[in-house]
C-alpha positions in Angstrom: 28.2 35.0 21.2 26.2 34.4 18.1 24.4 31.1 17.8 24.8 28.8 14.8 22.3 26.1 13.8 22.3 23.2 11.3 19.2 23.2 9.1 17.9 20.2 7.2 16.3 21.2 3.9 13.6 19.2 1.9 16.0 18.5 -1.0 17.4 15.1 -2.1 20.6 15.5 0.0 21.7 14.3 3.4 23.8 17.4 4.2 22.8 19.7 7.1 23.6 23.3 6.3 24.9 25.8 8.9 23.2 29.3 9.4 23.6 32.1 11.8 20.7 32.8 14.1 19.7 36.6 14.3 20.2 38.1 17.7 16.4 38.7 18.1 15.6 35.1 17.3 15.6 32.0 19.6 15.7 28.5 18.1 15.6 24.9 19.3 15.8 21.6 17.4 12.6 21.0 15.5 11.8 24.6 14.8 10.7 25.4 11.2 12.6 28.2 9.5 13.0 30.0 6.2 16.6 30.2 4.9 18.5 31.4 1.9 19.8 28.5 -0.3 21.6 29.7 -3.4 19.4 32.1 -5.3 16.3 30.6 -3.5 14.7 30.7 -0.1 13.7 27.4 1.3 11.9 26.2 4.4 13.6 23.7 6.6 13.9 22.3 10.1 16.5 23.1 12.7 18.4 19.8 13.0 21.2 20.7 15.5 22.5 23.6 17.7 26.1 24.8 18.1 28.0 27.8 19.2 29.3 30.1 16.5 32.9 29.6 15.4 34.9 31.2 12.7 34.7 29.4 9.3 36.6 30.0 6.1 33.2 30.5 4.4 30.9 33.2 5.7 27.5 31.9 6.9 24.1 33.3 5.9 21.4 34.3 8.4 18.1 32.6 9.1 15.4 34.6 7.4 12.4 33.7 9.4 11.1 31.4 12.1 7.6 30.1 11.4 4.9 30.4 14.0 4.2 26.7 14.4 4.7 24.2 17.2 8.2 22.6 17.3 8.4 19.2 15.6 8.8 16.6 18.4 12.1 14.9 18.5 10.5 11.5 17.9 9.4 12.7 14.5 12.9 13.7 13.5 14.4 10.5 14.9 11.9 8.6 12.8 12.7 10.2 9.4 16.5 9.8 10.2 15.9 6.1 11.0 14.0 5.5 7.8 16.6 7.4 5.8 19.4 5.3 7.2 17.5 2.0 6.7 16.4 2.7 3.2 19.6 4.5 2.1 17.4 7.5 1.1 18.8 11.1 1.3 17.7 12.6 4.6 16.3 15.7 2.9 14.0 13.4 0.8 12.5 12.0 4.0 12.0 15.5 5.4 10.1 16.5 2.2 7.8 13.6 2.9 7.1 14.9 6.4 6.6 18.5 5.3 4.3 17.4 2.4 1.6 20.0 2.7 2.0 22.3 -0.3 2.9 25.9 0.6 1.9 25.4 4.2 4.5 27.9 5.3 3.5 30.6 2.8 -0.1 30.4 3.9 0.8 30.9 7.5 2.0 34.4 6.7 -1.5 35.6 6.2 -4.7 34.8 8.2 -7.1 32.7 6.3 -10.6 34.3 5.8 -12.2 31.1 7.1 -10.8 28.3 9.1 -13.1 25.4 9.8 -13.0 24.3 13.4 -12.3 20.6 13.7 -14.8 18.7 15.8 -13.1 16.3 18.2 -14.3 12.7 18.1 -16.3 11.8 21.2 -15.1 8.5 22.8 -18.5 7.9 24.4 -20.8 9.0 21.6 -22.2 5.5 21.1 -22.1 2.3 23.0 -20.5 -0.9 21.7 -21.7 -4.5 22.1 -18.9 -7.0 22.0 -19.2 -10.8 21.7 -17.4 -12.7 24.5 -14.4 -13.3 22.2 -14.3 -9.7 21.1 -14.4 -8.5 24.8 -11.5 -10.8 25.7 -9.4 -9.6 22.8 -10.2 -5.9 23.5 -9.2 -6.2 27.2 -6.0 -7.9 26.2 -5.1 -5.1 23.8 -6.3 -2.4 26.1 -3.7 -3.4 28.8 -1.0 -2.8 26.3 -1.9 0.9 26.1 -0.2 1.3 29.5 2.9 -0.6 28.6 4.7 1.6 26.2 5.9 0.1 22.9 4.4 -3.2 21.8 3.4 -4.9 18.6 0.1 -6.8 18.7 -1.3 -8.8 15.8 -5.1 -8.8 15.6 -5.7 -12.0 13.6 -9.4 -12.5 12.9 -11.4 -14.1 10.1 -13.4 -11.8 7.8 -16.4 -10.5 9.6 -15.1 -11.2 13.1 -15.3 -7.6 14.3 -11.7 -6.5 14.2 -12.6 -3.0 13.2 -14.9 -2.6 16.2 -12.1 -3.7 18.5 -9.6 -1.2 17.3 -12.2 1.6 17.2 -12.7 0.9 20.9 -8.9 1.1 21.5 -9.0 4.5 19.7 -11.8 5.6 22.1 -9.5 4.8 25.0 -6.7 6.7 23.5 -9.0 9.7 23.0 -10.0 9.6 26.7 -6.2 10.0 27.4 -6.1 13.1 25.2 -3.8 11.5 22.7 -3.8 11.1 18.9 -4.4 7.9 17.0 -3.3 6.9 13.5 -5.1 4.3 11.4 -3.3 3.3 8.2 -5.3 1.8 5.3 -3.7 0.1 2.3 -6.0 1.8 -0.3 -8.1 4.9 -0.3 -11.0 2.9 -1.7 -11.6 1.6 1.9 -12.0 5.1 3.3 -15.7 5.8 2.6 -16.8 2.7 4.6 -14.3 3.4 7.4 -15.5 7.0 7.7 -19.1 5.8 8.0 -18.2 3.4 10.8 -16.1 6.0 12.5 -18.9 8.6 12.4 -21.4 6.1 13.9 -18.9 5.4 16.7 -17.6 8.9 17.5 -20.2 11.3 16.1 -17.8 13.1 13.7 -15.5 12.4 10.8 -11.8 11.6 11.3 -9.0 13.6 9.7 -8.0 12.1 6.3 -4.6 11.9 4.6 -4.3 10.5 1.1 -3.3 11.5 -2.4 -6.8 12.6 -3.5 -6.9 15.5 -1.0 -6.7 19.0 -2.5 -3.7 21.2 -1.6 -5.9 23.3 0.7 -7.1 20.2 2.5 -3.6 18.9 3.0 -2.4 22.2 4.4 -5.3 22.4 6.9 -4.9 18.8 8.0 -1.1 19.1 8.4 -1.5 22.2 10.6 -4.2 20.5 12.7 -2.0 17.5 13.2 1.1 19.4 14.4 -1.1 21.6 16.7 -2.7 18.5 18.2 -6.2 19.5 17.0 -6.6 16.5 14.7 -7.2 13.6 17.1 -7.7 10.6 14.8 -6.1 10.4 11.4 -7.0 7.8 8.8 -4.6 7.7 5.9 -2.4 6.0 3.4 1.2 4.9 4.2 2.6 8.5 3.9 0.5 9.5 7.0 3.2 7.9 9.0 5.5 10.8 8.4 3.2 13.6 9.6 4.3 15.7 12.6 2.2 14.2 15.4 2.3 16.2 18.6 1.0 13.4 20.9 0.6 10.1 19.2 -0.7 7.3 21.4 -1.6 4.4 19.1 -1.0 3.2 15.5 -3.3 0.7 13.8 -2.2 -0.9 10.5 -5.4 -2.3 8.9 -5.0 -5.2 6.4 -1.4 -5.3 7.4 -0.6 -8.0 4.8 -1.4 -5.7 1.8 1.4 -5.2 -0.8 0.2 -1.6 -1.3 1.9 -0.6 1.9 5.2 -0.9 0.0 6.2 2.4 -1.6 8.2 1.6 -4.8 9.0 5.1 -6.1 10.8 8.1 -4.6 11.4 7.3 -1.0 11.1 3.5 -1.0 9.8 2.0 2.3 7.4 -0.6 3.7 4.6 1.2 5.5 3.7 -1.7 7.9 7.4 -2.1 8.9 7.9 1.6 9.4 4.8 1.8 11.5 6.4 -0.7 13.9 9.6 1.5 13.9 7.5 4.7 14.5 5.7 3.0 17.4 9.0 2.0 19.0 10.5 5.5 18.8 7.3 7.0 20.2 7.1 4.3 22.9 3.5 3.5 22.0 1.6 0.3 20.9 1.0 -0.6 17.3 -1.8 -3.1 16.2 -1.4 -5.0 13.0 -4.9 -6.2 11.9 -5.7 -8.7 9.2 -7.7 -11.8 8.3 -4.7 -13.1 6.5 -1.5 -11.8 8.2 1.7 -11.7 6.1 4.2 -14.5 6.4 6.7 -12.1 7.9 4.2 -11.3 10.6 3.5 -14.9 11.3 7.2 -15.5 11.6 7.6 -12.6 14.1 4.8 -14.0 16.2 6.4 -17.5 16.2 9.7 -15.9 17.3 8.0 -14.1 20.1 8.6 -10.6 18.8 4.9 -9.9 18.3 2.0 -10.6 20.5 -1.0 -12.3 18.7 -4.7 -12.3 19.6 -7.1 -14.3 17.5 -10.8 -14.1 16.5 -11.7 -17.5 15.0 -15.4 -16.9 14.2 -17.6 -14.3 12.6 -19.6 -11.9 14.7 -23.1 -12.9 15.7 -24.8 -15.7 13.8 -22.7 -15.4 10.6 -20.8 -18.4 9.4 -17.8 -18.6 7.1 -18.6 -19.3 3.4 -18.4 -22.7 1.8 -15.6 -22.9 -0.8 -15.9 -25.0 -3.9 -13.6 -25.6 -6.9 -14.4 -25.6 -10.6 -11.7 -27.6 -12.4 -11.4 -25.7 -15.7 -9.6 -28.7 -17.3 -12.9 -30.5 -17.1 -15.0 -27.5 -18.1 -16.3 -27.6 -21.7 -17.6 -24.0 -21.6 -16.1 -21.5 -24.0 -17.4 -18.7 -21.8 -15.4 -17.1 -18.9 -18.2 -18.1 -16.5 -18.3 -21.8 -16.1 -21.5 -23.8 -16.1 -21.6 -24.5 -12.3 -21.0 -20.9 -11.5 -23.6 -19.8 -14.1 -26.2 -22.0 -12.5 -25.3 -20.7 -9.0 -25.6 -17.1 -10.1 -29.1 -17.8 -11.5 -30.1 -19.5 -8.3 -29.1 -16.8 -5.8 -30.1 -13.8 -7.9 -33.6 -15.3 -8.4 -34.0 -15.1 -4.6 -33.0 -11.4 -4.5 -29.4 -12.0 -3.4 -26.2 -10.6 -5.0 -23.1 -12.2 -6.7 -19.6 -10.9 -6.9 -17.5 -11.9 -9.9 -13.9 -11.3 -9.1 -11.2 -10.9 -11.8 -8.0 -9.1 -10.8 -7.4 -7.7 -14.3 -8.3 -4.2 -15.4 -9.6 -3.3 -18.8 -11.2 -5.4 -21.5 -8.3 -7.7 -22.5 -4.6 -7.9 -21.5 -3.4 -8.6 -25.1 -4.4 -7.4 -28.5 -3.0 -9.2 -31.6 -3.4 -9.2 -35.3 -5.2 -12.3 -36.5 -3.5 -12.0 -39.9 0.2 -11.8 -39.0 0.3 -12.4 -35.2 1.7 -9.0 -34.3 1.1 -8.1 -30.6 0.3 -4.5 -29.9 3.1 -3.3 -27.6 4.0 -0.1 -25.8 6.7 1.8 -27.7 8.3 2.9 -24.4 8.0 -0.3 -22.3 8.5 -4.0 -22.6 4.8 -4.5 -22.2 1.6 -5.1 -24.1 -1.0 -2.3 -24.5 -4.1 -3.3 -22.6 -7.5 -2.9 -24.3 -9.8 -0.5 -22.4 -13.1 -0.5 -24.4 -14.9 1.8 -22.0 -12.3 4.5 -22.6 -11.9 3.5 -26.3 -8.1 3.2 -25.9 -5.2 0.8 -25.7 -3.2 1.7 -22.5 0.2 0.8 -21.1 -0.2 0.0 -17.4 3.5 0.9 -16.8 3.9 4.3 -18.3 0.3 5.4 -19.1 0.9 5.7 -22.9 -2.4 5.4 -24.7 -3.5 5.2 -28.3 -7.0 5.1 -29.9 -8.4 1.7 -30.9 -6.4 0.5 -34.0 -8.2 -0.1 -37.3 -5.1 -1.3 -39.3 -2.1 -3.5 -38.4 1.1 -1.5 -38.5 3.0 -4.6 -39.6 0.9 -6.3 -42.4 -1.6 -3.4 -42.9 -4.6 -5.8 -42.6 -7.7 -3.9 -41.7 -10.0 -4.8 -38.8 -7.8 -7.8 -38.0 -7.2 -7.2 -34.3 -8.6 -9.7 -31.7 -8.6 -9.4 -27.9 -7.0 -12.2 -26.0 -7.9 -13.0 -22.4 -10.4 -11.4 -20.2 -10.5 -8.2 -18.1 -13.3 -7.0 -16.0 -14.8 -5.1 -19.0 -14.9 -8.2 -21.1 -16.4 -10.1 -18.2 -19.1 -7.4 -17.9 -19.9 -7.9 -21.6 -20.5 -11.6 -21.0 -22.6 -10.9 -18.0 -24.8 -8.5 -20.0 -25.2 -11.2 -22.7 -26.0 -14.1 -20.4 -27.9 -12.3 -17.7 -29.8 -9.6 -19.7 -32.5 -9.2 -17.0 -30.0 -8.4 -14.2 -28.3 -5.1 -13.3 -24.6 -5.1 -12.8 -21.8 -2.7 -12.0 -18.0 -2.7 -12.4 -15.6 -1.7 -9.7 -12.2 -1.0 -11.1 -9.8 1.9 -10.7 -10.0 2.7 -14.5 -13.8 3.2 -14.3 -14.2 4.7 -10.8 -11.8 7.6 -10.5 -12.7 9.3 -7.2 -14.2 8.7 -3.8 -17.5 10.2 -4.7 -18.1 7.8 -7.6 -17.1 4.9 -5.4 -19.5 6.1 -2.7 -22.3 6.1 -5.3 -21.6 2.6 -6.5 -21.3 1.2 -3.0 -24.6 2.8 -2.0 -26.3 1.1 -5.0 -24.8 -2.3 -3.9 -25.9 -1.8 -0.3 -29.4 -0.9 -1.4 -29.5 -4.1 -3.6 -30.0 -2.1 -6.8 -27.5 -4.3 -8.6 -27.5 -8.1 -8.7 -24.0 -8.8 -10.0 -20.9 -6.9 -8.9 -17.8 -7.3 -11.2 -14.6 -6.1 -9.6 -10.8 -6.2 -9.3 -8.9 -6.2 -6.0 -10.4 -2.8 -5.3 -13.5 -4.6 -4.1 -11.7 -7.6 -2.5 -11.4 -6.3 1.1 -12.9 -4.2 3.8 -16.4 -3.9 2.3 -19.6 -5.2 3.9 -22.4 -6.1 1.5 -25.5 -7.5 3.4 -27.1 -9.0 0.3 -24.0 -10.7 -1.1 -24.0 -14.5 -0.8 -22.0 -15.7 -3.7 -18.4 -14.9 -4.9 -17.1 -16.3 -8.1 -13.4 -16.1 -8.8 -13.0 -16.2 -12.6 -9.3 -16.9 -12.7 -8.0 -18.1 -9.3 -4.6 -18.9 -10.9 -3.8 -15.4 -12.0 -1.4 -14.6 -9.1 0.5 -17.9 -9.3 2.2 -17.1 -12.6 5.6 -15.5 -13.0 7.8 -17.1 -10.3 7.1 -14.4 -7.7 8.6 -15.1 -4.3 5.3 -14.1 -2.6 3.0 -15.3 -5.4 1.4 -18.2 -3.5 1.1 -16.1 -0.3 -0.5 -13.2 -2.1 -2.9 -15.4 -4.0 -4.0 -17.1 -0.8 -4.5 -13.7 0.9 -6.4 -12.2 -2.0 -8.7 -15.1 -2.5 -9.4 -15.5 1.2 -10.2 -11.8 1.4 -12.5 -11.7 -1.6 -14.2 -14.9 -0.5 -14.8 -13.2 2.9 -17.3 -10.8 1.1 -19.8 -13.7 0.8 -22.3 -14.3 3.5 -22.6 -12.0 6.5 -25.1 -11.7 9.4 -27.7 -14.5 9.1 -27.0 -15.4 5.5 -24.6 -18.2 4.5 -22.3 -17.7 1.6 -20.5 -19.7 -1.1 -17.3 -19.1 -3.0 -16.5 -20.8 -6.3 -12.9 -20.9 -7.5 -12.3 -21.4 -11.2 -8.8 -23.0 -11.5 -6.7 -25.2 -13.7 -4.7 -26.3 -10.6 -7.2 -27.7 -8.1 -4.5 -29.6 -6.2 -2.3 -26.5 -5.7 -1.5 -25.9 -2.0 -3.2 -22.5 -2.2 -6.5 -24.0 -3.5 -6.4 -26.9 -1.0 -5.7 -24.5 1.9 -8.8 -22.4 0.9 -11.1 -25.4 0.4 -10.0 -27.2 3.6 -9.7 -24.0 5.7 -6.3 -25.3 7.0 -4.4 -22.0 6.9 -1.7 -23.2 9.4 -0.7 -26.0 7.1 -0.3 -23.6 4.2 1.8 -21.2 6.4 4.0 -24.1 7.5 4.6 -25.2 3.9 5.4 -21.6 2.8 7.8 -21.0 5.7 9.5 -24.4 5.0 10.0 -23.4 1.3 11.4 -20.0 2.2 13.7 -21.4 4.8 14.9 -24.2 2.4 15.8 -21.5 -0.1 17.1 -19.0 2.5 14.6 -16.4 1.4 12.9 -13.8 3.6 12.0 -13.9 6.4 15.0 -16.2 6.9 17.3 -13.8 5.0 17.5 -10.2 3.8 17.3 -8.9 0.3 18.2 -5.6 -1.4 17.5 -4.9 -5.1 19.6 -2.6 -7.2 18.0 -1.3 -10.4 20.1 0.6 -12.9 18.2 2.4 -15.7 19.2 4.6 -18.6 18.3 5.6 -22.2 21.4 4.0 -23.7 20.9 0.2 -23.7 24.6 -0.7 -23.9 25.6 1.9 -21.3 23.2 0.5 -18.7 24.6 -3.0 -19.2 28.2 -1.8 -19.0 27.6 0.2 -15.8 25.8 -2.8 -14.2 28.8 -5.0 -15.0 31.2 -2.3 -13.7 29.3 -2.1 -10.5 29.6 -5.9 -10.1 33.4 -5.7 -10.7 34.0 -3.5 -7.6 31.8 -5.3 -5.1 33.6 -5.7 -1.8 34.6 -9.3 -0.9 32.2 -10.5 1.8 31.6 -14.2 2.5 28.1 -13.5 4.1 26.7 -11.7 1.0 25.5 -13.4 -2.2 25.2 -11.3 -5.4 22.7 -12.4 -8.0 23.1 -10.8 -11.4 23.4 -8.4 -13.0 20.7 -9.4 -15.4 18.2 -7.7 -17.7 15.0 -6.9 -15.7 11.9 -9.0 -16.6 10.3 -5.7 -17.7 13.3 -4.7 -19.7 12.2 -1.1 -20.6 9.9 1.3 -18.8 9.3 4.9 -20.1 12.0 4.5 -22.6 14.7 3.6 -20.0 16.5 0.2 -20.2 16.7 -1.7 -16.9 19.2 -4.1 -15.3 18.8 -5.6 -11.9 21.2 -6.9 -9.2 19.8 -8.8 -6.2 21.9 -8.8 -3.0 21.2 -11.5 -0.4 22.5 -11.7 3.2 21.7 -13.5 6.5 18.8 -12.0 8.4 20.9 -10.4 11.1 23.6 -9.0 8.8 24.1 -5.3 8.5 23.2 -5.1 4.8 23.0 -1.3 4.7 26.7 -1.0 5.9 27.8 -3.3 3.1 25.8 -1.4 0.5 27.2 1.9 1.6 30.8 0.6 1.4 30.1 -0.7 -2.1 27.9 1.8 -3.7 29.3 5.1 -2.3 32.7 4.2 -3.8 31.3 4.2 -7.3 30.4 7.3 -9.3 27.8 6.5 -12.0 27.4 8.7 -15.1 24.6 11.3 -14.7 22.6 9.5 -17.4 22.4 6.4 -15.3 19.9 6.2 -12.4 20.4 3.7 -9.5 17.4 2.7 -7.4 18.0 0.9 -4.1 15.2 -1.1 -2.8 15.7 -2.6 0.7 13.4 -5.6 1.3 12.0 -5.6 -2.2 8.5 -6.8 -3.0 8.6 -6.2 -6.8 11.1 -8.2 -8.8 10.1 -6.9 -12.2 
């Protein structure tokens, strides 16, 4: 009897398509095949097996079976779980897993040259732990034998968290298993690779958006064949087809960049926990400032926590001071106390970091004659002045224009003025007030690739620059031996806008950037320039009482029944016709199922009302923590057919409310 199989294809559909298996072919679930699909031929994965039965519609045959290892069932279970949780088409999740361009076409012919990957050596170098590190390592090591577990490695900046999880990776390698390390930003990779090479004698396998198609193909094949032993990557590395995964580490687990907001929408940290549970392996969440959700899960006993309360060796935590900008008479962005401190430490050959989490020269450009603000024609947003590029740029859609000479409203010439500082404007002030000192800017607009970042980091490490000016790109993970002063130019920046996680994020970011100051035998100082010195975030940073801050934040969240004490889902409707988007949002509201446990907020115009020419309305759905929100959303949304001109984005556990 002929065999029939269901094949899942990497298209934005959840349907599994049936095909006949040729008599000379044997297939099992997880095999990768080539199938006819309409006028095209697509690669896919065998999703189910069944015996052939007569159907009203003739079935097509499988074209080809690829000579690759079968994808383990845990990988397939994982993408199915994520698809169900995020309400994403199953085929979209499969595309994320099979994300190596043309990998199947390349397999048809032998490559002229295939680089043999060098396996990391677990005993290449020895490690010297402090007593606190040794206790922490032994605690986590025991969990490698216990199947699934979630451990939180909570250690202050400079406490040696990385060394501990590298040693856990060494133990996993001794067991002939694979290890995955997730990083929130690829800017952290150069330093991580350097530390990895010193420990294991070779480079890890990398997975991120800056890889070439050829590099992605080769890495993908090495992972599924089990040749790649340690993978360091961005959040999408979770979906790669590991053959024998033994450990997942999520570094800087608190970082917002683990949240994917476009395409397949998911939270990388949370999905790492899910992946570990399906693979029956441990996952380690590492951070100096764990997220509120992680603290809550520790308090509830769901996660195991280990703590490193002091820096490694003789290093001490930096002293944190506040500059009250209400009392500052300086018209410059660098206040008088911070200016004096920069002069003091640079005169002794040490370095200062000036942190401002704002790219470009200025966030707003306006006409001094008529007050017109220069806005993006496609978004409800100002164009940001980027002097280095000589352009005004929209940070939402990328639209850019040359620097304007004449106001389009009143036609006044040379009337535009920049309002507010960005890192480029701060650099201009540094050049004027410290003309004898070298400086560098670290921002994603100015440093476009890993090689450029490597070069700048090398200059900093060699003490070739005295002042480092940077955005959040420089705030975490980097170790600068000569850096003893951090000045935060606008500590209030993240507290504006009514963001649910605004205070938490600001605390985390400032604590992380402050952690760059003072390592090894040098003490450090952090100066926070703020208009709100009594704000709980500022007080928590100055006093070092993190637990009090966490208690306050959790109390506020619980009082307002917000996550982690409830669940949220955001629905974002967009379209080119302003009135149609509004009407469809209202129509969606009119058919919502009656459910006493669910609260519907909206619909309302999104704070960023237009992006890329599409008008935006938002609905926020709120439910108790243990309520099946996905079931409710399916019942509601799958009963409504929206016009093809309207797009609906579903964001489970949203982080962005714009």
